[in-house]
Backbone as JSON Lines, residues from 0, in Angstrom:
{"i":0,"aa":"X","n":[-44.58,27.14,53.88],"ca":[-44.61,25.97,53.07],"c":[-44.87,24.78,53.96]}
{"i":1,"aa":"X","n":[-45.74,23.92,53.54],"ca":[-46.07,22.74,54.34],"c":[-45.29,21.54,53.83]}
{"i":2,"aa":"X","n":[-44.67,20.83,54.76],"ca":[-43.95,19.61,54.45],"c":[-44.62,18.47,55.19]}
{"i":3,"aa":"X","n":[-44.79,17.35,54.56],"ca":[-45.48,16.24,55.21],"c":[-44.63,15.55,56.27]}
{"i":4,"aa":"X","n":[-43.45,15.97,56.51],"ca":[-42.63,15.36,57.55],"c":[-41.75,16.39,58.19]}
{"i":5,"aa":"X","n":[-40.95,15.96,59.08],"ca":[-40.06,16.84,59.82],"c":[-38.8,17.03,58.98]}
{"i":6,"aa":"X","n":[-38.43,18.28,58.89],"ca":[-37.21,18.6,58.18],"c":[-36.27,19.21,59.2]}
{"i":7,"aa":"X","n":[-35.08,18.68,59.26],"ca":[-34.15,19.17,60.26],"c":[-32.83,19.49,59.56]}
{"i":8,"aa":"X","n":[-32.28,20.64,59.86],"ca":[-31.0,20.98,59.32],"c":[-29.93,21.08,60.4]}
{"i":9,"aa":"X","n":[-30.24,20.52,61.56],"ca":[-29.29,20.57,62.65],"c":[-28.46,19.29,62.78]}
{"i":10,"aa":"X","n":[-28.47,18.44,61.79],"ca":[-27.65,17.26,61.8],"c":[-28.3,16.08,62.49]}
{"i":11,"aa":"X","n":[-29.46,16.27,63.09],"ca":[-30.09,15.15,63.74],"c":[-30.88,14.36,62.72]}
{"i":12,"aa":"X","n":[-30.97,13.1,62.98],"ca":[-31.67,12.22,62.08],"c":[-33.14,12.54,62.09]}
{"i":13,"aa":"X","n":[-33.71,12.61,60.97],"ca":[-35.14,12.84,60.91],"c":[-35.74,11.81,59.96]}
{"i":14,"aa":"X","n":[-36.95,11.52,60.2],"ca":[-37.65,10.54,59.38],"c":[-38.66,11.29,58.56]}
{"i":15,"aa":"X","n":[-38.53,11.23,57.28],"ca":[-39.45,11.93,56.4],"c":[-40.35,10.9,55.77]}
{"i":16,"aa":"X","n":[-41.62,11.15,55.8],"ca":[-42.58,10.25,55.2],"c":[-43.36,11.01,54.15]}
{"i":17,"aa":"X","n":[-43.36,10.44,52.98],"ca":[-44.11,11.08,51.9],"c":[-45.47,10.43,51.84]}
{"i":18,"aa":"X","n":[-46.54,11.2,51.94],"ca":[-47.87,10.63,52.01],"c":[-48.31,9.9,50.75]}
{"i":19,"aa":"X","n":[-47.74,10.23,49.61],"ca":[-48.18,9.6,48.37],"c":[-47.28,8.44,47.95]}
{"i":20,"aa":"X","n":[-46.33,8.08,48.76],"ca":[-45.38,7.04,48.42],"c":[-46.07,5.71,48.18]}
{"i":21,"aa":"X","n":[-47.17,5.45,48.88],"ca":[-47.87,4.19,48.7],"c":[-48.72,4.17,47.44]}
{"i":22,"aa":"X","n":[-49.02,5.32,46.9],"ca":[-49.88,5.4,45.73],"c":[-49.09,5.16,44.44]}
{"i":23,"aa":"X","n":[-47.88,5.71,44.38],"ca":[-47.08,5.59,43.17],"c":[-46.41,4.23,43.09]}
{"i":24,"aa":"X","n":[-46.44,3.67,41.9],"ca":[-45.79,2.38,41.68],"c":[-44.48,2.62,40.93]}
{"i":25,"aa":"X","n":[-43.5,1.93,41.32],"ca":[-42.27,1.98,40.56],"c":[-42.09,0.62,39.91]}
{"i":26,"aa":"X","n":[-41.88,0.64,38.64],"ca":[-41.72,-0.59,37.87],"c":[-40.29,-0.63,37.37]}
{"i":27,"aa":"X","n":[-39.63,-1.7,37.71],"ca":[-38.28,-1.87,37.21],"c":[-38.37,-2.6,35.88]}
{"i":28,"aa":"X","n":[-37.81,-2.0,34.89],"ca":[-37.82,-2.63,33.57],"c":[-36.56,-3.47,33.42]}
{"i":29,"aa":"X","n":[-36.64,-4.39,32.5],"ca":[-35.46,-5.21,32.22],"c":[-34.36,-4.32,31.66]}
{"i":30,"aa":"X","n":[-33.17,-4.64,31.98],"ca":[-32.05,-3.84,31.51],"c":[-31.99,-3.89,29.99]}
{"i":31,"aa":"X","n":[-31.73,-2.74,29.4],"ca":[-31.62,-2.68,27.95],"c":[-30.41,-3.5,27.53]}
{"i":32,"aa":"X","n":[-30.54,-4.2,26.41],"ca":[-29.39,-5.0,25.97],"c":[-28.21,-4.08,25.64]}
{"i":33,"aa":"X","n":[-27.07,-4.51,26.01],"ca":[-25.85,-3.73,25.76],"c":[-25.44,-3.96,24.32]}
{"i":34,"aa":"X","n":[-25.28,-2.86,23.61],"ca":[-24.89,-2.94,22.2],"c":[-23.42,-3.38,22.11]}
{"i":35,"aa":"X","n":[-23.17,-4.12,21.09],"ca":[-21.78,-4.55,20.86],"c":[-20.95,-3.32,20.52]}
{"i":36,"aa":"X","n":[-19.72,-3.28,20.95],"ca":[-18.89,-2.12,20.63],"c":[-18.71,-1.98,19.12]}
{"i":37,"aa":"X","n":[-18.62,-0.75,18.69],"ca":[-18.49,-0.48,17.26],"c":[-17.05,-0.66,16.81]}
{"i":38,"aa":"X","n":[-16.65,-1.89,16.71],"ca":[-15.31,-2.23,16.26],"c":[-15.45,-2.83,14.86]}
{"i":39,"aa":"X","n":[-14.68,-2.32,13.91],"ca":[-14.79,-2.89,12.57],"c":[-14.36,-4.36,12.58]}
{"i":40,"aa":"X","n":[-14.97,-5.14,11.71],"ca":[-14.58,-6.55,11.66],"c":[-13.11,-6.66,11.27]}
{"i":41,"aa":"X","n":[-12.45,-7.67,11.76],"ca":[-11.03,-7.79,11.43],"c":[-10.82,-7.96,9.93]}
{"i":42,"aa":"X","n":[-9.86,-7.22,9.42],"ca":[-9.54,-7.27,8.0],"c":[-8.55,-8.41,7.79]}
{"i":43,"aa":"X","n":[-8.77,-9.11,6.73],"ca":[-7.84,-10.2,6.41],"c":[-6.45,-9.6,6.2]}
{"i":44,"aa":"X","n":[-5.48,-10.25,6.72],"ca":[-4.11,-9.75,6.61],"c":[-3.69,-9.68,5.14]}
{"i":45,"aa":"X","n":[-3.03,-8.61,4.8],"ca":[-2.55,-8.42,3.43],"c":[-1.28,-9.24,3.25]}
{"i":46,"aa":"X","n":[-1.22,-9.98,2.18],"ca":[-0.02,-10.77,1.91],"c":[1.08,-9.85,1.4]}
{"i":47,"aa":"X","n":[2.3,-10.33,1.43],"ca":[3.43,-9.54,0.93],"c":[3.26,-9.23,-0.56]}
{"i":48,"aa":"X","n":[2.77,-10.22,-1.31],"ca":[2.57,-10.0,-2.75],"c":[1.49,-8.95,-2.99]}
{"i":49,"aa":"X","n":[0.42,-8.97,-2.2],"ca":[-0.65,-7.97,-2.36],"c":[-0.13,-6.59,-2.01]}
{"i":50,"aa":"X","n":[0.66,-6.5,-0.94],"ca":[1.24,-5.21,-0.56],"c":[2.18,-4.71,-1.66]}
{"i":51,"aa":"X","n":[2.99,-5.61,-2.22],"ca":[3.89,-5.26,-3.31],"c":[3.1,-4.64,-4.46]}
{"i":52,"aa":"X","n":[2.02,-5.3,-4.86],"ca":[1.2,-4.8,-5.98],"c":[0.53,-3.48,-5.63]}
{"i":53,"aa":"X","n":[0.06,-3.34,-4.38],"ca":[-0.63,-2.11,-3.97],"c":[0.32,-0.92,-3.97]}
{"i":54,"aa":"X","n":[1.51,-1.1,-3.42],"ca":[2.47,0.01,-3.38],"c":[2.97,0.33,-4.8]}
{"i":55,"aa":"X","n":[3.18,-0.7,-5.6],"ca":[3.63,-0.49,-6.98],"c":[2.58,0.26,-7.81]}
{"i":56,"aa":"X","n":[1.33,0.17,-7.44],"ca":[0.25,0.83,-8.19],"c":[0.17,2.33,-7.92]}
{"i":57,"aa":"X","n":[0.96,2.83,-7.0],"ca":[0.94,4.27,-6.71],"c":[1.46,5.04,-7.93]}
{"i":58,"aa":"X","n":[0.93,6.23,-8.15],"ca":[1.28,7.0,-9.36],"c":[2.78,7.28,-9.51]}
{"i":59,"aa":"X","n":[3.48,7.48,-8.41],"ca":[4.89,7.82,-8.51],"c":[5.75,6.65,-9.01]}
{"i":60,"aa":"X","n":[5.18,5.45,-9.05],"ca":[5.92,4.28,-9.52],"c":[5.41,3.76,-10.86]}
{"i":61,"aa":"X","n":[4.7,4.58,-11.6],"ca":[4.14,4.11,-12.88],"c":[5.24,3.71,-13.87]}
{"i":62,"aa":"X","n":[6.35,4.42,-13.88],"ca":[7.44,4.06,-14.8],"c":[8.06,2.72,-14.4]}
{"i":63,"aa":"X","n":[8.28,2.52,-13.11],"ca":[8.84,1.26,-12.62],"c":[7.87,0.11,-12.87]}
{"i":64,"aa":"X","n":[6.59,0.38,-12.67],"ca":[5.58,-0.65,-12.91],"c":[5.54,-1.07,-14.38]}
{"i":65,"aa":"X","n":[5.76,-0.12,-15.27],"ca":[5.75,-0.43,-16.7],"c":[6.81,-1.48,-17.03]}
{"i":66,"aa":"X","n":[7.98,-1.37,-16.4],"ca":[9.03,-2.35,-16.65],"c":[8.73,-3.66,-15.92]}
{"i":67,"aa":"X","n":[8.42,-3.55,-14.64],"ca":[8.22,-4.75,-13.81],"c":[7.09,-5.63,-14.34]}
{"i":68,"aa":"X","n":[6.02,-5.0,-14.81],"ca":[4.89,-5.79,-15.3],"c":[5.23,-6.57,-16.57]}
{"i":69,"aa":"X","n":[6.21,-6.09,-17.35],"ca":[6.6,-6.78,-18.59],"c":[7.54,-7.96,-18.34]}
{"i":70,"aa":"X","n":[8.04,-8.07,-17.1],"ca":[8.95,-9.18,-16.79],"c":[8.21,-10.5,-16.66]}
{"i":71,"aa":"X","n":[6.9,-10.42,-16.4],"ca":[6.04,-11.6,-16.26],"c":[6.53,-12.53,-15.14]}
{"i":72,"aa":"X","n":[6.84,-11.93,-13.99],"ca":[7.29,-12.66,-12.81],"c":[6.26,-12.44,-11.7]}
{"i":73,"aa":"X","n":[6.04,-13.45,-10.89],"ca":[5.09,-13.39,-9.77],"c":[5.5,-12.3,-8.77]}
{"i":74,"aa":"X","n":[4.51,-11.59,-8.23],"ca":[4.78,-10.51,-7.28],"c":[5.5,-11.01,-6.04]}
{"i":75,"aa":"X","n":[5.16,-12.19,-5.58],"ca":[5.83,-12.74,-4.4],"c":[7.31,-12.94,-4.62]}
{"i":76,"aa":"X","n":[7.68,-13.42,-5.8],"ca":[9.1,-13.6,-6.13],"c":[9.8,-12.26,-6.26]}
{"i":77,"aa":"X","n":[9.13,-11.29,-6.86],"ca":[9.73,-9.96,-7.0],"c":[9.92,-9.32,-5.63]}
{"i":78,"aa":"X","n":[8.96,-9.51,-4.74],"ca":[9.08,-8.96,-3.39],"c":[10.29,-9.56,-2.68]}
{"i":79,"aa":"X","n":[10.46,-10.87,-2.77],"ca":[11.59,-11.54,-2.13],"c":[12.91,-11.04,-2.71]}
{"i":80,"aa":"X","n":[12.96,-10.82,-4.02],"ca":[14.18,-10.33,-4.66],"c":[14.47,-8.89,-4.24]}
{"i":81,"aa":"X","n":[13.44,-8.09,-4.12],"ca":[13.62,-6.68,-3.76],"c":[14.17,-6.51,-2.35]}
{"i":82,"aa":"X","n":[13.73,-7.34,-1.44],"ca":[14.16,-7.22,-0.05],"c":[15.68,-7.4,0.08]}
{"i":83,"aa":"X","n":[16.24,-8.24,-0.76],"ca":[17.66,-8.57,-0.63],"c":[18.56,-7.84,-1.63]}
{"i":84,"aa":"X","n":[18.05,-6.82,-2.3],"ca":[18.88,-6.1,-3.27],"c":[18.93,-4.61,-2.96]}
{"i":85,"aa":"X","n":[19.92,-3.95,-3.56],"ca":[20.08,-2.51,-3.35],"c":[20.11,-1.73,-4.65]}
{"i":86,"aa":"X","n":[19.96,-2.42,-5.77],"ca":[20.01,-1.7,-7.04],"c":[19.09,-2.37,-8.06]}
{"i":87,"aa":"X","n":[18.81,-1.61,-9.08],"ca":[17.95,-2.08,-10.18],"c":[18.57,-3.28,-10.88]}
{"i":88,"aa":"X","n":[19.87,-3.22,-11.15],"ca":[20.54,-4.32,-11.85],"c":[20.57,-5.58,-10.99]}
{"i":89,"aa":"X","n":[20.82,-5.43,-9.68],"ca":[20.81,-6.6,-8.79],"c":[19.41,-7.21,-8.71]}
{"i":90,"aa":"X","n":[18.4,-6.34,-8.67],"ca":[17.01,-6.79,-8.6],"c":[16.68,-7.64,-9.83]}
{"i":91,"aa":"X","n":[17.02,-7.14,-11.01],"ca":[16.75,-7.88,-12.24],"c":[17.55,-9.18,-12.28]}
{"i":92,"aa":"X","n":[18.79,-9.15,-11.81],"ca":[19.62,-10.35,-11.79],"c":[19.02,-11.43,-10.88]}
{"i":93,"aa":"X","n":[18.49,-11.02,-9.74],"ca":[17.85,-11.99,-8.83],"c":[16.61,-12.61,-9.46]}
{"i":94,"aa":"X","n":[15.99,-11.91,-10.39],"ca":[14.81,-12.43,-11.08],"c":[15.2,-13.25,-12.31]}
{"i":95,"aa":"X","n":[16.49,-13.34,-12.59],"ca":[16.95,-14.14,-13.72],"c":[17.12,-13.37,-15.01]}
{"i":96,"aa":"X","n":[17.16,-12.04,-14.93],"ca":[17.33,-11.21,-16.12],"c":[18.72,-10.6,-16.15]}
{"i":97,"aa":"X","n":[19.36,-10.7,-17.27],"ca":[20.67,-10.1,-17.5],"c":[20.43,-8.68,-18.0]}
{"i":98,"aa":"X","n":[21.17,-7.72,-17.48],"ca":[21.03,-6.33,-17.9],"c":[22.14,-5.98,-18.88]}
{"i":99,"aa":"X","n":[21.73,-5.53,-20.05],"ca":[22.67,-5.09,-21.08],"c":[22.56,-3.59,-21.2]}
{"i":100,"aa":"X","n":[23.63,-2.89,-20.84],"ca":[23.64,-1.43,-20.89],"c":[24.32,-0.99,-22.19]}
{"i":101,"aa":"X","n":[23.59,-0.19,-22.94],"ca":[24.1,0.33,-24.22],"c":[24.13,1.85,-24.17]}
{"i":102,"aa":"X","n":[24.86,2.45,-25.09],"ca":[25.01,3.9,-25.11],"c":[23.67,4.6,-25.38]}
{"i":103,"aa":"X","n":[22.96,4.13,-26.39],"ca":[21.65,4.7,-26.71],"c":[20.78,3.68,-27.41]}
{"i":104,"aa":"X","n":[19.48,3.89,-27.31],"ca":[18.51,3.02,-27.97],"c":[17.56,3.92,-28.75]}
{"i":105,"aa":"X","n":[17.41,3.65,-30.03],"ca":[16.47,4.4,-30.86],"c":[15.11,3.72,-30.76]}
{"i":106,"aa":"X","n":[14.19,4.41,-30.13],"ca":[12.87,3.83,-29.86],"c":[12.18,3.33,-31.12]}
{"i":107,"aa":"X","n":[12.14,4.12,-32.17],"ca":[11.42,3.73,-33.39],"c":[12.0,2.48,-34.04]}
{"i":108,"aa":"X","n":[13.31,2.29,-33.95],"ca":[13.93,1.1,-34.53],"c":[13.52,-0.17,-33.78]}
{"i":109,"aa":"X","n":[13.22,-0.05,-32.52],"ca":[12.9,-1.23,-31.69],"c":[11.55,-1.84,-32.05]}
{"i":110,"aa":"X","n":[10.6,-1.04,-32.47],"ca":[9.26,-1.55,-32.75],"c":[9.26,-2.53,-33.92]}
{"i":111,"aa":"X","n":[10.18,-2.35,-34.84],"ca":[10.24,-3.28,-35.98],"c":[10.78,-4.65,-35.55]}
{"i":112,"aa":"X","n":[11.48,-4.71,-34.42],"ca":[12.0,-5.98,-33.92],"c":[11.14,-6.57,-32.8]}
{"i":113,"aa":"X","n":[9.97,-6.01,-32.58],"ca":[9.06,-6.48,-31.53],"c":[8.46,-7.83,-31.93]}
{"i":114,"aa":"X","n":[8.53,-8.8,-31.06],"ca":[8.0,-10.13,-31.33],"c":[9.08,-11.18,-31.2]}
{"i":115,"aa":"X","n":[8.68,-12.45,-31.2],"ca":[9.65,-13.54,-31.03],"c":[10.75,-13.55,-32.1]}
{"i":116,"aa":"X","n":[10.42,-13.22,-33.35],"ca":[11.45,-13.23,-34.39],"c":[12.49,-12.14,-34.15]}
{"i":117,"aa":"X","n":[12.06,-10.98,-33.71],"ca":[12.98,-9.88,-33.47],"c":[13.66,-9.94,-32.12]}
{"i":118,"aa":"X","n":[13.1,-10.75,-31.22],"ca":[13.71,-10.95,-29.91],"c":[13.28,-9.98,-28.83]}
{"i":119,"aa":"X","n":[12.44,-9.01,-29.16],"ca":[12.02,-8.02,-28.16],"c":[10.59,-8.32,-27.72]}
{"i":120,"aa":"X","n":[10.42,-8.52,-26.43],"ca":[9.09,-8.77,-25.86],"c":[8.33,-7.47,-25.61]}
{"i":121,"aa":"X","n":[9.05,-6.44,-25.13],"ca":[8.38,-5.17,-24.83],"c":[9.33,-4.0,-24.99]}
{"i":122,"aa":"X","n":[8.81,-2.91,-25.52],"ca":[9.54,-1.65,-25.63],"c":[8.88,-0.69,-24.65]}
{"i":123,"aa":"X","n":[9.66,-0.21,-23.68],"ca":[9.11,0.67,-22.65],"c":[9.83,2.01,-22.72]}
{"i":124,"aa":"X","n":[9.2,2.99,-23.38],"ca":[9.82,4.32,-23.43],"c":[9.43,5.14,-22.2]}
{"i":125,"aa":"X","n":[10.37,5.89,-21.7],"ca":[10.11,6.8,-20.58],"c":[10.52,8.19,-21.05]}
{"i":126,"aa":"X","n":[9.55,9.05,-21.22],"ca":[9.81,10.4,-21.73],"c":[10.12,11.32,-20.56]}
{"i":127,"aa":"X","n":[11.34,11.85,-20.55],"ca":[11.79,12.76,-19.51],"c":[11.57,14.19,-20.0]}
{"i":128,"aa":"X","n":[10.53,14.83,-19.47],"ca":[10.19,16.18,-19.94],"c":[11.21,17.21,-19.49]}
{"i":129,"aa":"X","n":[11.92,16.96,-18.42],"ca":[12.91,17.93,-17.94],"c":[14.09,18.05,-18.9]}
{"i":130,"aa":"X","n":[14.49,16.95,-19.49],"ca":[15.65,16.97,-20.4],"c":[15.25,16.79,-21.87]}
{"i":131,"aa":"X","n":[13.97,16.69,-22.12],"ca":[13.47,16.47,-23.48],"c":[14.11,15.25,-24.13]}
{"i":132,"aa":"X","n":[14.24,14.21,-23.35],"ca":[14.83,12.97,-23.88],"c":[13.93,11.8,-23.54]}
{"i":133,"aa":"X","n":[14.2,10.69,-24.19],"ca":[13.45,9.47,-23.95],"c":[14.43,8.37,-23.55]}
{"i":134,"aa":"X","n":[14.12,7.75,-22.41],"ca":[14.92,6.61,-21.96],"c":[14.13,5.36,-22.33]}
{"i":135,"aa":"X","n":[14.73,4.52,-23.13],"ca":[14.04,3.33,-23.61],"c":[14.61,2.1,-22.9]}
{"i":136,"aa":"X","n":[13.7,1.22,-22.48],"ca":[14.09,-0.06,-21.9],"c":[13.44,-1.14,-22.74]}
{"i":137,"aa":"X","n":[14.22,-2.17,-23.05],"ca":[13.72,-3.3,-23.83],"c":[13.72,-4.55,-22.96]}
{"i":138,"aa":"X","n":[12.61,-5.23,-22.92],"ca":[12.56,-6.54,-22.26],"c":[12.59,-7.56,-23.39]}
{"i":139,"aa":"X","n":[13.6,-8.4,-23.37],"ca":[13.84,-9.33,-24.47],"c":[13.39,-10.75,-24.13]}
{"i":140,"aa":"X","n":[13.17,-11.53,-25.16],"ca":[12.74,-12.92,-24.98],"c":[13.85,-13.81,-24.41]}
{"i":141,"aa":"X","n":[15.1,-13.39,-24.51],"ca":[16.2,-14.2,-24.02],"c":[16.53,-13.91,-22.55]}
{"i":142,"aa":"X","n":[15.55,-13.44,-21.8],"ca":[15.7,-13.11,-20.37],"c":[16.76,-12.04,-20.13]}
{"i":143,"aa":"X","n":[16.76,-11.05,-20.96],"ca":[17.65,-9.91,-20.76],"c":[16.84,-8.62,-20.86]}
{"i":144,"aa":"X","n":[17.39,-7.58,-20.26],"ca":[16.8,-6.25,-20.33],"c":[17.87,-5.34,-20.89]}
{"i":145,"aa":"X","n":[17.56,-4.66,-21.98],"ca":[18.51,-3.74,-22.6],"c":[18.06,-2.33,-22.27]}
{"i":146,"aa":"X","n":[19.01,-1.51,-21.79],"ca":[18.68,-0.16,-21.4],"c":[19.93,0.71,-21.44]}
{"i":147,"aa":"X","n":[19.81,1.97,-21.05],"ca":[20.94,2.91,-21.04],"c":[21.34,3.22,-19.6]}
{"i":148,"aa":"X","n":[22.55,3.8,-19.46],"ca":[23.02,4.2,-18.13],"c":[22.06,5.17,-17.45]}
{"i":149,"aa":"X","n":[21.55,6.1,-18.23],"ca":[20.63,7.1,-17.69],"c":[19.36,6.42,-17.14]}
{"i":150,"aa":"X","n":[18.87,5.43,-17.87],"ca":[17.67,4.7,-17.42],"c":[17.98,3.87,-16.18]}
{"i":151,"aa":"X","n":[19.17,3.26,-16.13],"ca":[19.56,2.48,-14.95],"c":[19.58,3.39,-13.72]}
{"i":152,"aa":"X","n":[20.15,4.57,-13.85],"ca":[20.19,5.52,-12.74],"c":[18.77,5.92,-12.3]}
{"i":153,"aa":"X","n":[17.91,6.18,-13.28],"ca":[16.53,6.55,-12.96],"c":[15.82,5.42,-12.22]}
{"i":154,"aa":"X","n":[15.93,4.2,-12.73],"ca":[15.23,3.07,-12.11],"c":[15.87,2.66,-10.78]}
{"i":155,"aa":"X","n":[17.16,2.95,-10.6],"ca":[17.78,2.73,-9.29],"c":[17.08,3.57,-8.23]}
{"i":156,"aa":"X","n":[16.85,4.84,-8.55],"ca":[16.18,5.75,-7.61],"c":[14.73,5.31,-7.4]}
{"i":157,"aa":"X","n":[14.05,4.97,-8.48],"ca":[12.67,4.5,-8.37],"c":[12.57,3.27,-7.48]}
{"i":158,"aa":"X","n":[13.47,2.33,-7.69],"ca":[13.45,1.09,-6.92],"c":[13.77,1.35,-5.45]}
{"i":159,"aa":"X","n":[14.7,2.26,-5.17],"ca":[15.03,2.6,-3.78],"c":[13.82,3.23,-3.09]}
{"i":160,"aa":"X","n":[13.14,4.15,-3.76],"ca":[11.93,4.77,-3.19],"c":[10.83,3.74,-2.99]}
{"i":161,"aa":"X","n":[10.68,2.88,-3.96],"ca":[9.67,1.82,-3.87],"c":[9.96,0.9,-2.7]}
{"i":162,"aa":"X","n":[11.2,0.49,-2.56],"ca":[11.59,-0.41,-1.47],"c":[11.35,0.26,-0.12]}
{"i":163,"aa":"X","n":[11.67,1.54,-0.02],"ca":[11.46,2.27,1.23],"c":[9.98,2.3,1.6]}
{"i":164,"aa":"X","n":[9.12,2.6,0.64],"ca":[7.68,2.64,0.93],"c":[7.12,1.25,1.2]}
{"i":165,"aa":"X","n":[7.66,0.27,0.54],"ca":[7.21,-1.11,0.74],"c":[7.57,-1.6,2.14]}
{"i":166,"aa":"X","n":[8.75,-1.25,2.61],"ca":[9.22,-1.69,3.92],"c":[8.63,-0.88,5.07]}
{"i":167,"aa":"X","n":[8.2,0.34,4.79],"ca":[7.68,1.22,5.82],"c":[6.22,0.91,6.07]}
{"i":168,"aa":"X","n":[5.96,-0.07,6.91],"ca":[4.59,-0.54,7.15],"c":[3.75,0.53,7.87]}
{"i":169,"aa":"X","n":[4.39,1.41,8.63],"ca":[3.62,2.46,9.31],"c":[3.19,3.55,8.35]}
{"i":170,"aa":"X","n":[3.76,3.56,7.17],"ca":[3.43,4.59,6.19],"c":[2.36,4.18,5.2]}
{"i":171,"aa":"X","n":[1.5,3.28,5.59],"ca":[0.43,2.86,4.67],"c":[-0.43,4.05,4.32]}
{"i":172,"aa":"X","n":[-0.77,4.14,3.08],"ca":[-1.71,5.19,2.68],"c":[-2.59,4.67,1.61]}
């Protein structure tokens, strides 16, 4: 094999000259522009009221949302009340609603009293398929909520679960 220069493998310095080195041109091109990193644009921070509404919209809180939405109170105020309470009755009291617990409520009888004359703003039935019963909650025009002990217990659990998910910022889904 013919080499145009001296090749040495004994560790001594050798000078290699390539005969075509003067013929070839090397052109340095301008550096390619560096692409911006693929970072998503910053998302506007979610307000507490928006987070409250988003978590409340989850399917597991549909029964609680049915009651809360009929109270006609701002989400920000409800969020502030929820943070400082531990029960459904305390939550409603912080919002200015008195809770009246009765032994039972006949759902069909309530619809005839719906409206300002009858005093009932909303009738919210919750059908419990496990016990084949209906828990009825009434939101009244006089800033009271009428319900049963069984419904209070149910909404206590719902509110506790809701509060836990609302406070657990790492659990966003």
